[in-house]
Wavefront OBJ file of the C-alpha trace (Angstrom):
o trace
v 0.000 0.000 0.000
v 2.920 2.129 0.007
v 2.320 5.149 2.439
v -0.717 4.483 0.089
v -5.369 5.595 -2.697
v -8.748 6.462 -3.785
v -8.668 5.877 -7.481
v -8.120 9.601 -8.106
v -4.956 9.616 -5.985
v -1.581 8.023 -6.526
v 0.728 6.017 -4.336
v 3.772 7.724 -2.888
v 6.619 6.540 -5.166
v 9.392 4.415 -3.670
v 12.057 6.969 -4.543
v 10.433 9.444 -2.113
v 10.938 6.963 0.732
v 14.197 8.541 1.953
v 12.456 11.927 2.257
v 9.918 10.343 4.611
v 12.802 9.300 6.890
v 13.928 12.920 7.321
v 14.897 13.673 10.972
v 12.903 16.927 10.801
v 9.791 14.795 10.418
v 10.627 13.131 13.748
v 11.087 16.500 15.400
v 7.691 17.684 14.156
v 5.649 14.503 14.695
v 7.363 13.183 17.843
v 6.532 9.587 16.865
v 7.731 7.925 20.080
v 5.479 10.125 22.186
v 2.540 9.579 19.841
v 2.887 5.799 19.553
v 3.761 5.065 23.186
v 0.227 6.129 24.128
v -1.148 3.107 22.263
v 1.566 0.460 21.897
v 2.842 -1.795 24.690
v 5.328 -4.668 24.921
v 3.988 -7.945 23.602
v 1.456 -6.400 21.231
v 0.860 -7.458 17.646
v 0.737 -4.296 15.519
v -0.318 -3.919 11.893
v 1.174 -1.123 9.806
v -0.185 -0.841 6.275
v 1.869 1.430 4.033
v 5.038 1.594 6.137
v 7.199 2.959 3.370
v 10.829 2.513 4.408
v 9.926 2.187 8.056
v 9.754 5.658 9.596
v 7.259 4.360 12.178
v 7.962 0.639 11.822
v 11.272 0.558 13.683
v 9.790 2.646 16.485
v 6.804 0.292 16.681
v 9.175 -2.697 16.807
v 11.019 -1.174 19.767
v 7.736 -0.502 21.570
v 6.358 -4.044 21.123
v 9.584 -5.493 22.490
v 11.025 -8.953 21.970
v 7.702 -10.699 22.568
v 5.765 -8.464 20.170
v 5.445 -8.305 16.417
v 4.880 -5.669 13.740
v 3.303 -6.766 10.472
v 4.215 -4.204 7.792
v 2.239 -4.305 4.545
v 3.232 -2.541 1.332
v 2.571 -2.811 -2.403
v 6.065 -1.633 -3.317
v 8.891 -4.192 -3.074
v 11.550 -1.461 -2.962
v 9.935 0.102 0.115
v 9.871 -3.281 1.863
v 13.457 -4.090 0.841
v 14.661 -0.838 2.389
v 12.544 -1.410 5.496
v 14.026 -4.878 5.961
v 17.607 -3.581 5.543
v 16.963 -0.849 8.108
v 15.378 -3.355 10.510
v 18.360 -5.689 10.186
v 20.811 -2.836 10.776
v 18.843 -1.861 13.916
v 18.706 -5.481 15.141
v 14.893 -5.500 14.924
v 14.362 -7.872 12.001
v 12.948 -10.620 14.249
v 10.125 -8.328 15.391
v 9.040 -7.191 11.926
v 7.203 -9.258 9.348
v 7.218 -7.469 5.987
v 4.515 -8.534 3.540
v 4.073 -7.565 -0.083
v 0.357 -7.056 -0.746
v -1.937 -6.206 -3.637
v -3.278 -2.698 -4.134
v -6.876 -3.871 -3.827
v -6.507 -6.234 -0.848
v -4.384 -6.424 2.269
v -4.444 -10.236 2.256
v -4.592 -10.408 6.055
v -7.389 -12.908 6.679
v -4.835 -15.099 8.491
v -4.595 -12.382 11.183
v -8.316 -12.395 12.042
v -8.796 -11.247 15.633
v -5.030 -11.164 16.330
v -4.133 -7.465 16.052
v -3.870 -5.177 19.097
v -3.191 -1.925 17.253
v -3.133 -0.609 13.679
v -1.233 2.450 12.531
v -2.771 3.822 9.316
v -0.595 6.871 8.740
v -1.034 8.894 5.530
v -2.105 5.974 3.395
v -5.877 5.441 3.323
v -6.307 8.303 0.841
v -4.131 6.365 -1.613
v -6.304 3.249 -1.618
v -8.846 2.343 -4.279
v -11.444 1.645 -1.557
v -11.430 3.006 1.973
v -14.509 0.885 2.681
v -12.654 -2.340 1.828
v -9.650 -1.234 3.859
v -11.732 -0.637 6.981
v -13.646 -3.914 6.572
v -10.388 -5.871 6.264
v -8.682 -4.113 9.164
v -11.724 -4.245 11.462
v -11.787 -8.025 10.954
v -8.222 -8.459 12.223
v -8.529 -6.226 15.293
v -9.129 -7.897 18.629
v -12.291 -6.734 20.426
v -11.437 -3.458 22.176
v -8.317 -2.940 20.025
v -7.678 0.338 18.229
v -6.457 1.957 15.036
v -4.797 5.344 14.753
v -5.959 6.880 11.479
v -3.889 9.866 10.353
v -4.247 11.689 7.042
v -2.256 14.722 5.847
v -4.341 17.879 5.634
v -2.390 18.884 2.540
v -3.671 15.844 0.614
v -6.984 15.081 2.299
v -9.690 17.727 2.598
v -12.096 17.662 5.541
v -14.948 16.232 3.452
v -12.780 13.341 2.248
v -11.612 12.607 5.788
v -15.236 12.553 6.935
v -15.989 10.006 4.189
v -13.136 7.849 5.475
v -14.573 8.090 8.994
v -17.991 7.079 7.651
v -16.407 4.028 5.985
v -14.716 3.143 9.288
v -18.032 3.477 11.096
v -19.736 1.262 8.505
v -17.062 -1.366 9.258
v -17.998 -1.237 12.955
v -15.219 1.008 14.259
v -16.061 3.850 16.638
v -14.248 7.102 17.334
v -12.482 6.923 20.706
v -10.166 9.952 20.695
v -8.832 12.762 18.497
v -5.105 13.051 19.203
v -3.208 16.080 17.956
v -0.827 15.212 15.120
v 0.603 18.432 13.615
v -0.520 19.099 10.039
v -2.805 16.073 9.973
v -6.337 14.886 10.570
v -6.155 12.220 13.277
v -8.605 9.973 15.067
v -8.280 6.899 17.240
v -10.784 4.281 16.161
v -11.793 1.354 18.355
v -13.389 -2.004 17.699
v -16.187 -2.570 20.212
v -15.750 -5.283 22.829
l 1 2 3 4
l 5 6 7 8 9 10 11 12 13 14 15 16 17 18 19 20 21 22 23 24 25 26 27 28 29 30 31 32 33 34 35 36 37 38 39 40 41 42 43 44 45 46 47 48 49 50 51 52 53 54 55 56 57 58 59 60 61 62 63 64 65 66 67 68 69 70 71 72 73 74 75 76 77 78 79 80 81 82 83 84 85 86 87 88 89 90 91 92 93 94 95 96 97 98 99 100 101 102 103 104 105 106 107 108 109 110 111 112 113 114 115 116 117 118 119 120 121 122 123 124 125 126 127 128 129 130 131 132 133 134 135 136 137 138 139 140 141 142 143 144 145 146 147 148 149 150 151 152 153 154 155 156 157 158 159 160 161 162 163 164 165 166 167 168 169 170 171 172 173 174 175 176 177 178 179 180 181 182 183 184 185 186 187 188 189 190 191 192
């Protein structure tokens, strides 16, 4: 899914991956602070559209040795870079990188196994937000959550509201609205 599109959008190209790793992005977003609110040791986390792993390595540190991060992308070059970075950081055993199709996450094997999903700046790139939320809702454990973040520069308010409606149709409810600079953000929860 590649930091990934409604059919009118396009997927972030692999060659932009290094720009997404920019240290200034860390300074602005403060990813450790943001993610540590939701991710604990031992969790199983799903990250569709990880790109080259800006959040993935941080998630892997937060889930610890007993946890796992499943990173899904449609671009092999993004996943190759992510895996090299994970190996260099000694986190490769905590990260499972999966190449997926643009129109399906292919995650039925994870049904009811996911504690947290990070959907950061990628739902707007998908052909169907409705399908995305149905697939991800099915893999969340009861009471588990998803942090949905979309860039305000790419996603207008009305489009974000349509994404939230698709999430609601999939059975996810709004639990919180964390502040993520320059982005729309909502924490969605699967009912118990």
